[in-house]
N, C-alpha and C positions, 0 to 999 in steps of 0.2 A: 471445499478445499480451504475456504474460508476460514474454517472452521479449526482446520492442522495446522491456520499460522496464527492459532492463540484466539481468534473469538471468540466471545463467549456468547454472542448473540449477534445472525447474521438476518440481515433484513433486503430486503428486495424495494424499491423504496418505488421502483416504479406501479408497485402492491400494495405497499402502505406504507403513511406518514407517520413513525417514528415519534411525531411532537406531541402527537393525542394517544397514543395507546400507552399514558402513564406508569412509562419508566425514566426514570434516571439513567442517563450512560458518562464515564468517566471519562472515553472519545472515541469517536467518532470515526472510522476511515472510510472511502470511498474508496472501491479497489475493483472499477467500474472499466480505469482505464481512459476515461475522461479526463482530459486538463483540470488539474482544483479549482475550488470555486471556494477555499481558506481564506479570507480575510482578515490580519492583523492590525489591530488599529497602532500595538506601539509593540517596540522591539523586544521591549520586556513579557508580553506578551507572546510574542513567538521565542523566545529560550525559553520562557516555560514550558511551551508544549513540547520541544525538541527533549529539555530535562526530562519532561514524563514517558516520553516516549522510547528512550538509550535506555531509561527505567525498564519500559517491562520485556526489551529486547534483551538486557542484563539479569533481571528475570526470568530469565527466560519461558511468558509469559504471553510473547509476541514472536513468528518469526518469519523468516524471508523462504520466497521457494525459488531458485537457482534454476530456470530452462534447459539454458547452457549457456559453454563460456566459447568464446572464440578468441584466437591470440588475433594483436592487434595490424597483423596481414590480411587479415580476414573480416572486415570491416564492409566488403563489401555484402560479402555473405552474410554480414549477422544485418545488417539493414534488409539484404532482400527476404532473410528469415522474418524477421520483422513485419515487414509486407504482404507479408501473407498474413498474418492475424493468427497462427494457432499455436502461439506462443502458452504454456500455462503457469509462468511465471516469470520474476527477474531474466535478461537476458543479458550477460556480463562480456566486456571485449578487454584482454585483461592487456596491458602496458607493462 
């Protein structure tokens, strides 16, 4: 699934230390669903990162998967769906 989103390389960080494989990366995205530990020292770094992500989307090198969409009136159902943990992409609430 991650390859279909546009990843060139997919790593399982639980089994591989990407800092020791001799490769270099433009961007590393953790799609494990865990909270991000990404820290930026400056606003400039954050903006540069966001610009690069936007560029990848515009060039269609990075995609997103929408698992399901819910109308705002079904917010409770959307939460229930997420709590089951079976989603295979993003869940969108339409406002």
